[in-house]
Residue frames relative to the residue before (quaternion, step in Angstrom):
aa qw qx qy qz dx dy dz
M 1.0000 0.0000 0.0000 0.0000 0.00 0.00 0.00
R 0.5673 0.6107 -0.3693 0.4109 3.47 1.20 -0.56
R 0.6771 0.4875 -0.2776 0.4763 3.53 1.05 -0.97
L 0.5670 0.5547 -0.3784 0.4770 3.68 1.11 -0.56
L 0.6722 0.5012 -0.2990 0.4555 3.62 0.76 -1.13
L 0.6555 0.4898 -0.3475 0.4578 3.64 0.87 -0.86
L 0.6468 0.5235 -0.3257 0.4489 3.57 0.84 -1.05
L 0.6568 0.4516 -0.3574 0.4867 3.73 0.85 -0.79
S 0.6079 0.4988 -0.4029 0.4683 3.71 0.70 -0.90
L 0.7020 0.4427 -0.3518 0.4329 3.74 0.51 -0.88
L 0.6335 0.5513 -0.3352 0.4271 3.66 0.92 -0.68
L 0.7237 0.4158 -0.2310 0.4999 3.60 1.03 -1.00
T 0.7421 0.3782 -0.2648 0.4860 3.74 0.98 -0.22
A 0.5829 0.5636 -0.4288 0.3982 3.74 1.06 -0.40
P 0.5616 -0.5411 0.5050 0.3699 3.46 -1.43 0.50
A 0.6758 -0.5190 0.3450 0.3935 3.46 -1.27 0.42
G 0.8239 0.2218 -0.1524 0.4988 3.54 -0.84 0.68
A 0.5802 0.6374 -0.3592 0.3578 3.62 1.20 -0.16
F 0.8003 0.2606 -0.1335 0.5232 3.57 1.19 -0.32
A 0.2043 -0.8061 0.5479 0.0906 3.58 -0.61 1.13
V 0.4134 -0.7256 0.4998 0.2297 3.57 -0.70 1.14
Q 0.7547 0.4697 -0.2804 0.3622 3.51 0.52 -1.22
P 0.6316 0.5077 -0.3654 0.4580 3.62 0.89 -0.50
T 0.5928 0.5645 -0.3607 0.4470 3.67 1.10 -0.72
I 0.7040 0.4716 -0.2436 0.4719 3.47 0.94 -0.98
A 0.6616 0.4968 -0.3274 0.4564 3.64 0.95 -0.72
V 0.7232 0.3899 -0.2973 0.4864 3.67 1.06 -0.32
G 0.6106 -0.6101 0.3342 0.3785 3.44 1.29 0.26
G 0.3670 0.7389 -0.4586 0.3303 3.62 1.39 0.39
A 0.7619 -0.0153 0.0242 0.6471 3.64 1.02 -0.36
E 0.3748 -0.7049 0.5503 0.2445 3.51 -1.35 0.52
F 0.7874 0.2341 -0.1079 0.5600 3.60 1.24 -0.14
G 0.0271 0.8214 -0.5697 0.0087 3.57 -1.08 0.60
I 0.2503 -0.7525 0.5633 0.2318 3.47 -1.24 0.11
D 0.1511 0.7956 -0.5566 0.1853 3.42 -0.69 0.99
W 0.6191 -0.5553 0.3717 0.4126 3.57 -1.17 0.20
L 0.5684 -0.6550 0.3551 0.3489 3.63 -0.77 0.62
P 0.5936 0.5495 -0.3612 0.4640 3.58 1.15 -0.62
S 0.5719 0.5489 -0.3779 0.4784 3.75 1.04 -0.66
L 0.7188 0.4445 -0.2854 0.4520 3.57 0.73 -1.04
L 0.6518 0.4734 -0.3715 0.4616 3.69 0.96 -0.52
A 0.5787 0.5727 -0.3574 0.4575 3.68 1.20 -0.62
T 0.6675 0.4713 -0.2831 0.5022 3.60 0.90 -0.99
R 0.6685 0.4756 -0.3447 0.4561 3.74 0.82 -0.68
D 0.6040 0.5728 -0.3214 0.4515 3.63 1.27 -0.79
K 0.6897 0.4327 -0.2530 0.5225 3.56 1.28 -0.50
G 0.7081 -0.5046 0.2973 0.3944 3.59 1.14 0.18
G 0.4403 0.7083 -0.4389 0.3342 3.51 1.49 -0.02
D 0.3244 -0.7714 0.5227 0.1625 3.57 -0.90 0.95
I 0.4149 0.7041 -0.4756 0.3255 3.54 0.54 1.22
V 0.2430 -0.7798 0.5564 0.1528 3.76 -0.98 0.47
N 0.4335 -0.6152 0.5945 0.2831 3.46 -1.38 0.36
I 0.1182 -0.8073 0.5755 0.0549 3.66 -0.70 1.02
A 0.8007 0.0032 -0.0423 0.5975 3.65 1.14 -0.08
Q 0.1622 -0.7289 0.6539 0.1218 3.51 -1.31 0.52
V 0.2452 -0.8379 0.4613 0.1581 3.51 -0.36 1.07
F 0.6402 0.4737 -0.3363 0.5026 3.65 1.34 0.19
A 0.5233 -0.5777 0.5362 0.3239 3.64 -1.33 0.60
R 0.7928 0.0207 0.0096 0.6090 3.53 1.21 -0.56
S 0.7433 -0.4196 0.2315 0.4668 3.52 -1.00 0.06
G 0.4510 -0.7071 0.4824 0.2529 3.57 -1.08 0.75
M 0.5330 0.6201 -0.3233 0.4763 3.50 1.43 0.04
T 0.1125 0.8011 -0.5807 0.0913 3.58 -0.66 1.09
E 0.2256 -0.7647 0.5866 0.1421 3.51 -0.64 1.04
V 0.0781 -0.8051 0.5876 -0.0192 3.48 -1.02 0.98
T 0.0403 0.7916 -0.6094 0.0183 3.54 -1.24 0.48
W 0.6173 -0.5460 0.3801 0.4199 3.54 -1.16 0.22
K 0.6292 -0.6132 0.3409 0.3345 3.54 -1.01 0.94
D 0.7008 0.4533 -0.1987 0.5136 3.55 1.27 -0.82
S 0.4417 0.7205 -0.4431 0.2991 3.64 1.18 0.21
G 0.3868 -0.7294 0.4555 0.3330 3.51 1.20 -0.59
I 0.5276 0.5771 -0.4199 0.4607 3.51 1.28 0.32
E 0.0121 -0.8158 0.5713 -0.0886 3.59 -0.51 1.24
S 0.7936 0.1141 -0.0542 0.5952 3.50 1.31 -0.23
V 0.6532 -0.5181 0.3389 0.4360 3.60 -1.13 0.33
A 0.5975 0.5749 -0.3473 0.4380 3.57 1.10 -0.73
D 0.6397 0.5333 -0.3105 0.4581 3.64 1.17 -0.43
M 0.5599 0.5777 -0.4049 0.4346 3.62 1.34 -0.02
K 0.4829 0.6200 -0.5125 0.3460 3.71 0.93 0.04
G 0.7834 0.2416 -0.2677 0.5062 3.34 -1.18 1.22
K 0.6503 0.5418 -0.3213 0.4246 3.64 1.15 -0.21
K 0.4431 -0.6281 0.5614 0.3066 3.44 -1.49 -0.01
V 0.0660 -0.8234 0.5617 -0.0457 3.61 -0.46 1.24
G 0.2766 -0.7806 0.5462 0.1255 3.53 -0.70 1.21
V 0.0673 0.8041 -0.5882 0.0540 3.51 -1.04 0.69
W 0.3876 -0.6698 0.5604 0.2952 3.72 -0.91 0.54
C 0.5078 -0.7181 0.4237 0.2166 3.50 -1.03 1.04
C 0.7901 0.4639 -0.2222 0.3334 3.46 -1.20 -0.49
G 0.8263 -0.1772 0.0267 0.5339 3.38 0.90 1.07
N 0.6328 0.5133 -0.3469 0.4644 3.63 1.17 -0.35
E 0.6111 0.5876 -0.3715 0.3784 3.60 1.09 -0.29
F 0.4881 0.6899 -0.4166 0.3350 3.60 1.21 -0.55
E 0.7353 0.4192 -0.2897 0.4468 3.56 0.63 -0.82
L 0.6332 0.4668 -0.3577 0.5032 3.70 1.02 -0.48
F 0.6169 0.5197 -0.3686 0.4620 3.66 0.89 -0.79
A 0.6341 0.5339 -0.3333 0.4491 3.65 0.90 -0.78
A 0.7118 0.4605 -0.2772 0.4523 3.57 0.80 -1.07
L 0.6292 0.5079 -0.3330 0.4850 3.57 1.16 -0.63
T 0.6656 0.4969 -0.3059 0.4652 3.57 0.89 -0.71
K 0.6360 0.5443 -0.3083 0.4519 3.47 1.08 -0.68
N 0.7228 0.4298 -0.1808 0.5100 3.38 1.32 -0.65
G 0.5518 -0.6918 0.2957 0.3598 3.48 1.43 0.53
I 0.4891 0.5866 -0.4282 0.4830 3.53 1.37 0.96
D 0.2760 -0.7768 0.5501 0.1332 3.40 -0.66 1.06
P 0.3750 -0.7721 0.4772 0.1884 3.67 -0.27 1.28
K 0.7061 0.4463 -0.3078 0.4555 3.58 1.03 -0.45
N 0.6364 0.4936 -0.3236 0.4967 3.59 1.28 -0.02
S 0.3668 -0.7717 0.5009 0.1379 3.52 -0.53 1.39
D 0.6107 0.5328 -0.3720 0.4525 3.52 1.19 -0.28
E 0.6911 0.4679 -0.2763 0.4765 3.60 1.29 -0.23
V 0.7465 -0.0776 0.1107 0.6515 3.49 1.25 -0.93
T 0.2147 -0.7339 0.6201 0.1758 3.54 -1.11 0.58
I 0.2520 -0.7612 0.5853 0.1208 3.54 -0.73 1.16
V 0.1495 -0.7658 0.6174 0.0999 3.69 -0.73 1.03
N 0.1895 -0.8411 0.5044 0.0478 3.49 -0.33 1.24
Q 0.7635 -0.2673 0.2892 0.5119 3.58 -1.24 -0.23
P 0.4462 -0.7410 0.3919 0.3136 3.57 -0.47 0.97
F 0.7033 0.4219 -0.2832 0.4972 3.80 1.00 -0.51
D 0.3317 -0.7457 0.5123 0.2673 3.60 1.26 -0.05
S 0.6475 -0.5381 0.3181 0.4358 3.58 0.87 1.07
G 0.7903 -0.3814 0.1922 0.4393 3.68 0.86 0.74
S 0.5248 0.6863 -0.3801 0.3303 3.47 1.32 -0.58
L 0.5997 0.5069 -0.4076 0.4661 3.79 0.99 -0.56
F 0.6957 0.4926 -0.3405 0.3969 3.68 0.75 -0.67
Q 0.5959 0.5168 -0.3801 0.4830 3.56 1.22 -0.52
K 0.6435 0.5477 -0.3550 0.3999 3.63 0.95 -0.53
V 0.7765 0.3457 -0.1631 0.5009 3.53 1.22 -0.78
R 0.3547 0.7683 -0.4737 0.2440 3.53 1.35 0.14
G 0.8246 0.1294 -0.1981 0.5138 3.52 -0.79 1.19
K 0.6064 0.5677 -0.3549 0.4291 3.55 1.18 0.15
A 0.4736 -0.7020 0.4540 0.2771 3.58 -0.88 0.92
L 0.5286 -0.6052 0.4983 0.3256 3.57 -1.11 0.56
P 0.4536 -0.6739 0.4522 0.3684 3.66 -0.66 0.72
E 0.6167 -0.6012 0.3926 0.3226 3.41 -1.14 0.84
W 0.6758 0.4853 -0.3134 0.4577 3.62 0.95 -0.68
A 0.4360 0.6393 -0.4915 0.3995 3.77 1.15 0.20
A 0.5395 0.6046 -0.4221 0.4065 3.63 1.16 -0.36
E 0.5479 0.6544 -0.3713 0.3657 3.58 1.18 -0.81
F 0.7493 0.2834 -0.1581 0.5772 3.67 1.24 -0.68
D 0.5473 -0.6588 0.3944 0.3330 3.58 1.12 0.39
A 0.4017 0.6831 -0.4984 0.3516 3.63 1.15 0.60
G 0.0660 -0.8314 0.5511 0.0258 3.73 -0.56 1.08
T 0.7444 0.1985 -0.2028 0.6045 3.59 1.21 0.12
W 0.6934 -0.4362 0.3859 0.4243 3.57 -1.45 0.16
A 0.6827 0.5034 -0.3336 0.4115 3.43 0.78 -0.93
Q 0.6596 0.4948 -0.3061 0.4757 3.58 0.94 -0.77
F 0.5908 0.5581 -0.3471 0.4681 3.62 1.18 -0.76
F 0.6495 0.5264 -0.2847 0.4691 3.67 1.01 -0.91
L 0.7275 0.4751 -0.2392 0.4334 3.44 0.68 -1.19
K 0.6410 0.5260 -0.3105 0.4647 3.55 0.93 -1.15
Y 0.6705 0.5008 -0.3390 0.4298 3.64 0.84 -0.75
C 0.6520 0.5047 -0.3055 0.4763 3.54 1.07 -0.82
I 0.7712 0.3872 -0.2568 0.4352 3.59 0.58 -1.00
S 0.5575 0.6194 -0.3729 0.4081 3.54 1.23 -0.23
H 0.5812 0.5801 -0.3838 0.4224 3.65 1.14 -0.40
P 0.5534 -0.6840 0.4014 0.2546 3.45 -0.82 0.96
A 0.6695 0.4652 -0.2888 0.5020 3.59 1.25 -0.36
V 0.6494 0.4856 -0.3194 0.4904 3.57 1.22 -0.26
T 0.1395 -0.7994 0.5812 0.0604 3.67 -0.92 0.92
C 0.8004 0.1238 -0.0094 0.5865 3.52 1.04 -0.57
V 0.0825 -0.7485 0.6505 0.0994 3.64 -1.04 0.68
I 0.1557 -0.7526 0.6265 0.1293 3.61 -1.09 0.58
P 0.2507 -0.8325 0.4859 0.0895 3.58 -0.24 1.21
G 0.1482 -0.8306 0.4937 0.2109 3.33 1.15 -1.15
T 0.2043 0.7573 -0.5919 0.1854 3.54 -0.85 1.09
S 0.2520 -0.7571 0.5894 0.1263 3.41 -1.31 0.39
Q 0.6332 0.4973 -0.2651 0.5305 3.50 1.51 0.12
V 0.4526 -0.7134 0.4501 0.2889 3.65 -0.69 0.97
R 0.6436 0.5331 -0.3404 0.4310 3.56 1.11 -0.81
H 0.6028 0.5198 -0.3381 0.5022 3.68 1.23 -0.50
L 0.5953 0.5498 -0.3595 0.4626 3.58 1.00 -0.79
E 0.6855 0.4960 -0.2831 0.4516 3.57 0.71 -1.17
D 0.6400 0.5030 -0.3356 0.4741 3.70 0.97 -0.81
N 0.6829 0.5080 -0.3020 0.4295 3.60 0.85 -0.92
L 0.6028 0.5666 -0.3591 0.4319 3.50 1.16 -0.72
G 0.5649 0.6327 -0.3562 0.3920 3.59 1.25 -0.56
A 0.6223 0.5856 -0.3041 0.4212 3.37 1.18 -0.47
A 0.6570 0.4484 -0.3111 0.5201 3.45 1.42 -0.16
R 0.6243 0.4799 -0.3774 0.4874 3.61 1.23 0.45
G 0.8099 0.2999 -0.2531 0.4360 3.51 -1.22 0.61
R 0.7595 -0.3836 0.2601 0.4565 3.54 -1.31 -0.49
L 0.3300 -0.7176 0.5857 0.1824 3.39 -1.35 0.38
P 0.5555 -0.5889 0.4245 0.4055 3.68 -1.00 0.50
D 0.2966 -0.7309 0.5709 0.2276 3.52 -1.18 0.52
A 0.7652 -0.3651 0.1952 0.4931 3.65 -1.05 0.08
A 0.6328 0.5082 -0.3177 0.4903 3.67 0.99 -0.86
M 0.6902 0.4368 -0.3021 0.4916 3.61 0.67 -0.83
R 0.6080 0.5206 -0.3947 0.4512 3.75 0.87 -0.47
R 0.6495 0.5032 -0.3315 0.4638 3.55 1.02 -0.88
R 0.6056 0.5412 -0.3544 0.4634 3.62 1.12 -0.75
I 0.6373 0.5100 -0.3389 0.4679 3.60 0.88 -1.02
E 0.6732 0.4939 -0.2929 0.4659 3.76 0.86 -0.97
G 0.6508 0.4861 -0.3390 0.4747 3.55 1.00 -0.64
Y 0.5983 0.5227 -0.3211 0.5156 3.68 1.05 -0.85
W 0.7032 0.4448 -0.3249 0.4496 3.70 0.54 -0.81
D 0.6857 0.5175 -0.2892 0.4222 3.51 0.79 -0.93
S 0.6659 0.5250 -0.2950 0.4404 3.48 1.19 -0.67
R 0.5868 0.5590 -0.3256 0.4870 3.48 1.45 -0.37
G 0.4137 -0.7087 0.4850 0.3024 3.65 1.05 -0.28
């Protein structure tokens, strides 16, 4: 029971994508965990010896939504579109639906997957110790978090970003992306060129 409570505590306090339930169970770190069914099935497909003991939904907890006037009425209509999804297990159902409808989720010519803005922290690892470009002030980005979020939210196809955090100071920093100017198309291209040049 103590390991179960520890696992639940970690799940409730860990940043999004920072804690994997199945490996913890597989190595005996817990006897029980809570996670999305697709994540469990993906682990089992890779040989993980775990089972599902309950499904708390009458149907999938994943729902794809779009604006009514977007012209998207089925998964097949997502071809050539930008589709947002939360990483780390939630993408499996979306990817399966896309594949079933003849759309390769790994092929950006067929669909662009807009993932968790900070890519579970890997973006910050790439810029650790590096100064923000001076021209970021042109769209009122004062931190790397605001730089990344403003880039995402400024795209006309994106209506919401979900950065995920467990720290109030990060939340306050993220909220700064909602203030001030946003990059225009030319600035987004400049950001992309800057990022691509960094490898």
